[in-house]
N, CA, C, O and the ligand as a Tripos MOL2 file, in Angstrom:
@<TRIPOS>MOLECULE
protein
  193   191    49     0     0
PROTEIN
NO_CHARGES

@<TRIPOS>ATOM
      1 N           0.8270   -1.2160    0.0000 N.3       1 MET1
      2 CA          0.0000    0.0000    0.0000 C.3       1 MET1
      3 C           0.8580    1.2620    0.0000 C.2       1 MET1
      4 O           0.6810    2.1510   -0.8330 O.2       1 MET1
      5 N           1.7860    1.3210    0.9470 N.am      2 SER2
      6 CA          2.5720    2.5550    1.0640 C.3       2 SER2
      7 C           3.6830    2.5930    0.0230 C.2       2 SER2
      8 O           4.2720    1.5690   -0.3220 O.2       2 SER2
      9 N           3.9480    3.7690   -0.4560 N.am      3 ASP3
     10 CA          4.9900    3.9500   -1.4540 C.3       3 ASP3
     11 C           6.3110    4.3160   -0.7900 C.2       3 ASP3
     12 O           6.3580    5.0140    0.2230 O.2       3 ASP3
     13 N           7.3650    3.8230   -1.3930 N.am      4 LYS4
     14 CA          8.6810    4.2670   -0.9440 C.3       4 LYS4
     15 C           8.9110    5.6980   -1.4090 C.2       4 LYS4
     16 O           8.3410    6.1510   -2.4020 O.2       4 LYS4
     17 N           9.7510    6.3880   -0.6730 N.am      5 LYS5
     18 CA         10.0350    7.7850   -0.9800 C.3       5 LYS5
     19 C          11.5380    7.9980   -1.0650 C.2       5 LYS5
     20 O          12.3400    7.1700   -0.6310 O.2       5 LYS5
     21 N          11.8830    9.1390   -1.6400 N.am      6 PHE6
     22 CA         13.2940    9.5260   -1.7030 C.3       6 PHE6
     23 C          13.6040   10.5130   -0.5770 C.2       6 PHE6
     24 O          12.8250   11.4180   -0.2790 O.2       6 PHE6
     25 N          14.7510   10.3070    0.0240 N.am      7 PHE7
     26 CA         15.2280   11.2300    1.0590 C.3       7 PHE7
     27 C          16.6480   11.6280    0.7080 C.2       7 PHE7
     28 O          17.4190   10.8380    0.1630 O.2       7 PHE7
     29 N          16.9780   12.8730    1.0320 N.am      8 ARG8
     30 CA         18.3210   13.3680    0.7430 C.3       8 ARG8
     31 C          18.9400   13.9220    2.0230 C.2       8 ARG8
     32 O          18.3000   14.6660    2.7670 O.2       8 ARG8
     33 N          20.1890   13.5480    2.2650 N.am      9 CYS9
     34 CA         20.9260   14.1060    3.3930 C.3       9 CYS9
     35 C          21.2640   15.5590    3.0820 C.2       9 CYS9
     36 O          21.8940   15.8450    2.0640 O.2       9 CYS9
     37 N          20.8520   16.4720    3.9460 N.am     10 ASN10
     38 CA         21.1190   17.8890    3.6600 C.3      10 ASN10
     39 C          22.5360   18.2980    4.0370 C.2      10 ASN10
     40 O          22.8970   19.4690    3.9220 O.2      10 ASN10
     41 N          23.3340   17.3470    4.4830 N.am     11 VAL11
     42 CA         24.7430   17.6330    4.7850 C.3      11 VAL11
     43 C          25.6350   17.1950    3.6200 C.2      11 VAL11
     44 O          26.4610   17.9690    3.1360 O.2      11 VAL11
     45 N          25.4570   15.9390    3.1730 N.am     12 CYS12
     46 CA         26.3730   15.4100    2.1550 C.3      12 CYS12
     47 C          25.6650   15.0330    0.8480 C.2      12 CYS12
     48 O          26.3070   14.5270   -0.0720 O.2      12 CYS12
     49 N          24.3540   15.2720    0.7570 N.am     13 ASN13
     50 CA         23.5720   15.0000   -0.4560 C.3      13 ASN13
     51 C          23.4420   13.5230   -0.7920 C.2      13 ASN13
     52 O          23.1300   13.1770   -1.9320 O.2      13 ASN13
     53 N          23.6720   12.6520    0.1700 N.am     14 ASP14
     54 CA         23.4330   11.2310   -0.0590 C.3      14 ASP14
     55 C          21.9360   10.9980   -0.2340 C.2      14 ASP14
     56 O          21.1310   11.5420    0.5230 O.2      14 ASP14
     57 N          21.5570   10.1930   -1.2260 N.am     15 VAL15
     58 CA         20.1390    9.9210   -1.4780 C.3      15 VAL15
     59 C          19.7820    8.5290   -0.9910 C.2      15 VAL15
     60 O          20.4750    7.5570   -1.2910 O.2      15 VAL15
     61 N          18.6930    8.4440   -0.2370 N.am     16 HIS16
     62 CA         18.1990    7.1730    0.2790 C.3      16 HIS16
     63 C          16.7910    6.9460   -0.2350 C.2      16 HIS16
     64 O          15.9780    7.8700   -0.2640 O.2      16 HIS16
     65 N          16.4940    5.6940   -0.6500 N.am     17 TYR17
     66 CA         15.1610    5.3490   -1.1400 C.3      17 TYR17
     67 C          14.5570    4.3170   -0.2140 C.2      17 TYR17
     68 O          15.1160    3.2330   -0.0470 O.2      17 TYR17
     69 N          13.4250    4.6350    0.3910 N.am     18 GLY18
     70 CA         12.8090    3.6970    1.3170 C.3      18 GLY18
     71 C          11.5670    4.2910    1.9380 C.2      18 GLY18
     72 O          11.1110    5.3670    1.5490 O.2      18 GLY18
     73 N          11.0220    3.5740    2.9130 N.am     19 PHE19
     74 CA          9.7990    4.0470    3.5570 C.3      19 PHE19
     75 C          10.0670    5.1440    4.5830 C.2      19 PHE19
     76 O           9.2390    6.0280    4.8000 O.2      19 PHE19
     77 N          11.2360    5.0700    5.2070 N.am     20 PHE20
     78 CA         11.5850    6.0540    6.2370 C.3      20 PHE20
     79 C          12.9990    6.5630    6.0000 C.2      20 PHE20
     80 O          13.8280    5.8360    5.4530 O.2      20 PHE20
     81 N          13.2870    7.7730    6.3910 N.am     21 PRO21
     82 CA         14.6700    8.2620    6.2890 C.3      21 PRO21
     83 C          15.5500    7.5600    7.3070 C.2      21 PRO21
     84 O          15.0940    7.2530    8.4080 O.2      21 PRO21
     85 N          16.7950    7.3020    6.9630 N.am     22 PRO22
     86 CA         17.7180    6.7070    7.9420 C.3      22 PRO22
     87 C          17.8940    7.6370    9.1370 C.2      22 PRO22
     88 O          17.9130    8.8590    8.9880 O.2      22 PRO22
     89 N          18.0210    7.0500   10.3170 N.am     23 GLU23
     90 CA         18.1930    7.8960   11.5040 C.3      23 GLU23
     91 C          19.5410    8.5930   11.4800 C.2      23 GLU23
     92 O          19.6670    9.7580   11.8570 O.2      23 GLU23
     93 N          20.5530    7.8490   11.0250 N.am     24 ILE24
     94 CA         21.9030    8.4150   10.9330 C.3      24 ILE24
     95 C          22.4100    8.2040    9.5120 C.2      24 ILE24
     96 O          22.3150    7.1020    8.9720 O.2      24 ILE24
     97 N          22.9410    9.2470    8.9140 N.am     25 CYS25
     98 CA         23.4610    9.1540    7.5610 C.3      25 CYS25
     99 C          24.6350    8.1810    7.5170 C.2      25 CYS25
    100 O          25.5620    8.2880    8.3190 O.2      25 CYS25
    101 N          24.5950    7.2340    6.5810 N.am     26 SER26
    102 CA         25.6590    6.2390    6.5050 C.3      26 SER26
    103 C          26.9400    6.8170    5.9240 C.2      26 SER26
    104 O          28.0110    6.2220    6.0490 O.2      26 SER26
    105 N          26.8280    7.9680    5.2960 N.am     27 THR27
    106 CA         28.0100    8.5760    4.6730 C.3      27 THR27
    107 C          28.6930    9.5770    5.6000 C.2      27 THR27
    108 O          29.9040    9.5060    5.8060 O.2      27 THR27
    109 N          27.9230   10.5080    6.1600 N.am     28 CYS28
    110 CA         28.5400   11.5660    6.9710 C.3      28 CYS28
    111 C          28.2470   11.4310    8.4650 C.2      28 CYS28
    112 O          28.7310   12.2240    9.2730 O.2      28 CYS28
    113 N          27.4440   10.4090    8.8300 N.am     29 LYS29
    114 CA         27.1730   10.0760   10.2450 C.3      29 LYS29
    115 C          26.4090   11.1510   11.0110 C.2      29 LYS29
    116 O          26.3840   11.1350   12.2420 O.2      29 LYS29
    117 N          25.7850   12.0830   10.2940 N.am     30 VAL30
    118 CA         25.0000   13.1060   10.9700 C.3      30 VAL30
    119 C          23.6000   12.5470   11.2710 C.2      30 VAL30
    120 O          23.0020   11.8640   10.4400 O.2      30 VAL30
    121 N          23.0980   12.8440   12.4580 N.am     31 LYS31
    122 CA         21.8020   12.3310   12.8890 C.3      31 LYS31
    123 C          20.6760   13.2340   12.3810 C.2      31 LYS31
    124 O          20.7950   14.4590   12.3890 O.2      31 LYS31
    125 N          19.5710   12.6030   11.9350 N.am     32 ASP32
    126 CA         18.3680   13.3260   11.4860 C.3      32 ASP32
    127 C          18.6650   14.3650   10.4120 C.2      32 ASP32
    128 O          18.1260   15.4710   10.4450 O.2      32 ASP32
    129 N          19.5120   14.0130    9.4730 N.am     33 ALA33
    130 CA         19.8980   14.9660    8.4360 C.3      33 ALA33
    131 C          19.0650   14.7990    7.1620 C.2      33 ALA33
    132 O          19.1360   15.6400    6.2660 O.2      33 ALA33
    133 N          18.2770   13.7250    7.0740 N.am     34 TYR34
    134 CA         17.5580   13.4500    5.8290 C.3      34 TYR34
    135 C          16.2580   14.2400    5.7200 C.2      34 TYR34
    136 O          15.4950   14.3570    6.6790 O.2      34 TYR34
    137 N          16.0300   14.7750    4.5320 N.am     35 VAL35
    138 CA         14.7670   15.4390    4.2290 C.3      35 VAL35
    139 C          14.1450   14.7400    3.0280 C.2      35 VAL35
    140 O          14.8480   14.2560    2.1410 O.2      35 VAL35
    141 N          12.8160   14.6940    3.0120 N.am     36 GLU36
    142 CA         12.1210   14.0570    1.8920 C.3      36 GLU36
    143 C          12.2100   14.9420    0.6560 C.2      36 GLU36
    144 O          12.0580   16.1610    0.7310 O.2      36 GLU36
    145 N          12.4640   14.2930   -0.4970 N.am     37 ILE37
    146 CA         12.5370   15.0370   -1.7500 C.3      37 ILE37
    147 C          11.6850   14.3380   -2.7910 C.2      37 ILE37
    148 O          11.2960   13.1840   -2.6110 O.2      37 ILE37
    149 N          11.3950   15.0360   -3.8810 N.am     38 GLU38
    150 CA         10.6430   14.4410   -4.9760 C.3      38 GLU38
    151 C          11.5720   13.5980   -5.8460 C.2      38 GLU38
    152 O          12.7880   13.7890   -5.8630 O.2      38 GLU38
    153 N          10.9540   12.6540   -6.5710 N.am     39 GLU39
    154 CA         11.7410   11.7380   -7.3870 C.3      39 GLU39
    155 C          12.5910   12.4800   -8.4020 C.2      39 GLU39
    156 O          13.7410   12.1130   -8.6420 O.2      39 GLU39
    157 N          12.0260   13.5330   -9.0050 N.am     40 LYS40
    158 CA         12.7940   14.2520  -10.0370 C.3      40 LYS40
    159 C          14.0220   14.9330   -9.4390 C.2      40 LYS40
    160 O          15.0540   15.0680  -10.0960 O.2      40 LYS40
    161 N          13.8910   15.3730   -8.1440 N.am     41 GLU41
    162 CA         15.0510   15.9610   -7.4930 C.3      41 GLU41
    163 C          16.0920   14.8930   -7.1970 C.2      41 GLU41
    164 O          17.2910   15.1280   -7.3410 O.2      41 GLU41
    165 N          15.6270   13.7140   -6.7800 N.am     42 ALA42
    166 CA         16.5510   12.6080   -6.5040 C.3      42 ALA42
    167 C          17.3270   12.2420   -7.7620 C.2      42 ALA42
    168 O          18.5370   12.0240   -7.7080 O.2      42 ALA42
    169 N          16.6340   12.1760   -8.8860 N.am     43 VAL43
    170 CA         17.2800   11.8530  -10.1650 C.3      43 VAL43
    171 C          18.3310   12.9020  -10.5080 C.2      43 VAL43
    172 O          19.4220   12.5810  -10.9800 O.2      43 VAL43
    173 N          17.9770   14.1710  -10.2600 N.am     44 SER44
    174 CA         18.9050   15.2550  -10.5430 C.3      44 SER44
    175 C          20.1370   15.1920   -9.6530 C.2      44 SER44
    176 O          21.2590   15.3880  -10.1210 O.2      44 SER44
    177 N          19.9270   14.9190   -8.3680 N.am     45 VAL45
    178 CA         21.0370   14.8480   -7.4180 C.3      45 VAL45
    179 C          21.9790   13.6930   -7.7630 C.2      45 VAL45
    180 O          23.1980   13.8020   -7.6300 O.2      45 VAL45
    181 N          21.3770   12.5740   -8.2150 N.am     46 MET46
    182 CA         22.1860   11.4020   -8.5290 C.3      46 MET46
    183 C          22.8290   11.4950   -9.8990 C.2      46 MET46
    184 O          23.6430   10.6480  -10.2670 O.2      46 MET46
    185 N          22.4680   12.5180  -10.6520 N.am     47 GLY47
    186 CA         23.0940   12.7540  -11.9370 C.3      47 GLY47
    187 C          22.6990   11.7480  -13.0030 C.2      47 GLY47
    188 O          23.5100   11.4100  -13.8650 O.2      47 GLY47
    189 N          21.4740   11.2680  -12.9580 N.am     48 LEU48
    190 CA         21.0010   10.2900  -13.9490 C.3      48 LEU48
    191 C          20.4230   10.9770  -15.1850 C.2      48 LEU48
    192 O          19.9810   10.3040  -16.1160 O.2      48 LEU48
    193 ZN         25.0470   12.6730    5.0050 Zn       49 ZN49
@<TRIPOS>BOND
     1     1     2 1
     2     2     3 1
     3     3     4 2
     4     3     5 am
     5     5     6 1
     6     6     7 1
     7     7     8 2
     8     7     9 am
     9     9    10 1
    10    10    11 1
    11    11    12 2
    12    11    13 am
    13    13    14 1
    14    14    15 1
    15    15    16 2
    16    15    17 am
    17    17    18 1
    18    18    19 1
    19    19    20 2
    20    19    21 am
    21    21    22 1
    22    22    23 1
    23    23    24 2
    24    23    25 am
    25    25    26 1
    26    26    27 1
    27    27    28 2
    28    27    29 am
    29    29    30 1
    30    30    31 1
    31    31    32 2
    32    31    33 am
    33    33    34 1
    34    34    35 1
    35    35    36 2
    36    35    37 am
    37    37    38 1
    38    38    39 1
    39    39    40 2
    40    39    41 am
    41    41    42 1
    42    42    43 1
    43    43    44 2
    44    43    45 am
    45    45    46 1
    46    46    47 1
    47    47    48 2
    48    47    49 am
    49    49    50 1
    50    50    51 1
    51    51    52 2
    52    51    53 am
    53    53    54 1
    54    54    55 1
    55    55    56 2
    56    55    57 am
    57    57    58 1
    58    58    59 1
    59    59    60 2
    60    59    61 am
    61    61    62 1
    62    62    63 1
    63    63    64 2
    64    63    65 am
    65    65    66 1
    66    66    67 1
    67    67    68 2
    68    67    69 am
    69    69    70 1
    70    70    71 1
    71    71    72 2
    72    71    73 am
    73    73    74 1
    74    74    75 1
    75    75    76 2
    76    75    77 am
    77    77    78 1
    78    78    79 1
    79    79    80 2
    80    79    81 am
    81    81    82 1
    82    82    83 1
    83    83    84 2
    84    83    85 am
    85    85    86 1
    86    86    87 1
    87    87    88 2
    88    87    89 am
    89    89    90 1
    90    90    91 1
    91    91    92 2
    92    91    93 am
    93    93    94 1
    94    94    95 1
    95    95    96 2
    96    95    97 am
    97    97    98 1
    98    98    99 1
    99    99   100 2
   100    99   101 am
   101   101   102 1
   102   102   103 1
   103   103   104 2
   104   103   105 am
   105   105   106 1
   106   106   107 1
   107   107   108 2
   108   107   109 am
   109   109   110 1
   110   110   111 1
   111   111   112 2
   112   111   113 am
   113   113   114 1
   114   114   115 1
   115   115   116 2
   116   115   117 am
   117   117   118 1
   118   118   119 1
   119   119   120 2
   120   119   121 am
   121   121   122 1
   122   122   123 1
   123   123   124 2
   124   123   125 am
   125   125   126 1
   126   126   127 1
   127   127   128 2
   128   127   129 am
   129   129   130 1
   130   130   131 1
   131   131   132 2
   132   131   133 am
   133   133   134 1
   134   134   135 1
   135   135   136 2
   136   135   137 am
   137   137   138 1
   138   138   139 1
   139   139   140 2
   140   139   141 am
   141   141   142 1
   142   142   143 1
   143   143   144 2
   144   143   145 am
   145   145   146 1
   146   146   147 1
   147   147   148 2
   148   147   149 am
   149   149   150 1
   150   150   151 1
   151   151   152 2
   152   151   153 am
   153   153   154 1
   154   154   155 1
   155   155   156 2
   156   155   157 am
   157   157   158 1
   158   158   159 1
   159   159   160 2
   160   159   161 am
   161   161   162 1
   162   162   163 1
   163   163   164 2
   164   163   165 am
   165   165   166 1
   166   166   167 1
   167   167   168 2
   168   167   169 am
   169   169   170 1
   170   170   171 1
   171   171   172 2
   172   171   173 am
   173   173   174 1
   174   174   175 1
   175   175   176 2
   176   175   177 am
   177   177   178 1
   178   178   179 1
   179   179   180 2
   180   179   181 am
   181   181   182 1
   182   182   183 1
   183   183   184 2
   184   183   185 am
   185   185   186 1
   186   186   187 1
   187   187   188 2
   188   187   189 am
   189   189   190 1
   190   190   191 1
   191   191   192 2
@<TRIPOS>SUBSTRUCTURE
     1 MET1         2 RESIDUE 1 A MET
     2 SER2         6 RESIDUE 1 A SER
     3 ASP3        10 RESIDUE 1 A ASP
     4 LYS4        14 RESIDUE 1 A LYS
     5 LYS5        18 RESIDUE 1 A LYS
     6 PHE6        22 RESIDUE 1 A PHE
     7 PHE7        26 RESIDUE 1 A PHE
     8 ARG8        30 RESIDUE 1 A ARG
     9 CYS9        34 RESIDUE 1 A CYS
    10 ASN10       38 RESIDUE 1 A ASN
    11 VAL11       42 RESIDUE 1 A VAL
    12 CYS12       46 RESIDUE 1 A CYS
    13 ASN13       50 RESIDUE 1 A ASN
    14 ASP14       54 RESIDUE 1 A ASP
    15 VAL15       58 RESIDUE 1 A VAL
    16 HIS16       62 RESIDUE 1 A HIS
    17 TYR17       66 RESIDUE 1 A TYR
    18 GLY18       70 RESIDUE 1 A GLY
    19 PHE19       74 RESIDUE 1 A PHE
    20 PHE20       78 RESIDUE 1 A PHE
    21 PRO21       82 RESIDUE 1 A PRO
    22 PRO22       86 RESIDUE 1 A PRO
    23 GLU23       90 RESIDUE 1 A GLU
    24 ILE24       94 RESIDUE 1 A ILE
    25 CYS25       98 RESIDUE 1 A CYS
    26 SER26      102 RESIDUE 1 A SER
    27 THR27      106 RESIDUE 1 A THR
    28 CYS28      110 RESIDUE 1 A CYS
    29 LYS29      114 RESIDUE 1 A LYS
    30 VAL30      118 RESIDUE 1 A VAL
    31 LYS31      122 RESIDUE 1 A LYS
    32 ASP32      126 RESIDUE 1 A ASP
    33 ALA33      130 RESIDUE 1 A ALA
    34 TYR34      134 RESIDUE 1 A TYR
    35 VAL35      138 RESIDUE 1 A VAL
    36 GLU36      142 RESIDUE 1 A GLU
    37 ILE37      146 RESIDUE 1 A ILE
    38 GLU38      150 RESIDUE 1 A GLU
    39 GLU39      154 RESIDUE 1 A GLU
    40 LYS40      158 RESIDUE 1 A LYS
    41 GLU41      162 RESIDUE 1 A GLU
    42 ALA42      166 RESIDUE 1 A ALA
    43 VAL43      170 RESIDUE 1 A VAL
    44 SER44      174 RESIDUE 1 A SER
    45 VAL45      178 RESIDUE 1 A VAL
    46 MET46      182 RESIDUE 1 A MET
    47 GLY47      186 RESIDUE 1 A GLY
    48 LEU48      190 RESIDUE 1 A LEU
    49 ZN49       193 GROUP 0 **** ****
């Protein structure tokens, strides 16, 4: 039922795809740094 969403770390721009944002960024280790973004923004950030 629920859709996965894109989240972006506002510190290092790491993009995560899932139901919830990671609590701690796996790249820069900052806590609660992820913000929800639209798919087109995720595509742009990832350079696809
Ligand atoms: Zn990060």
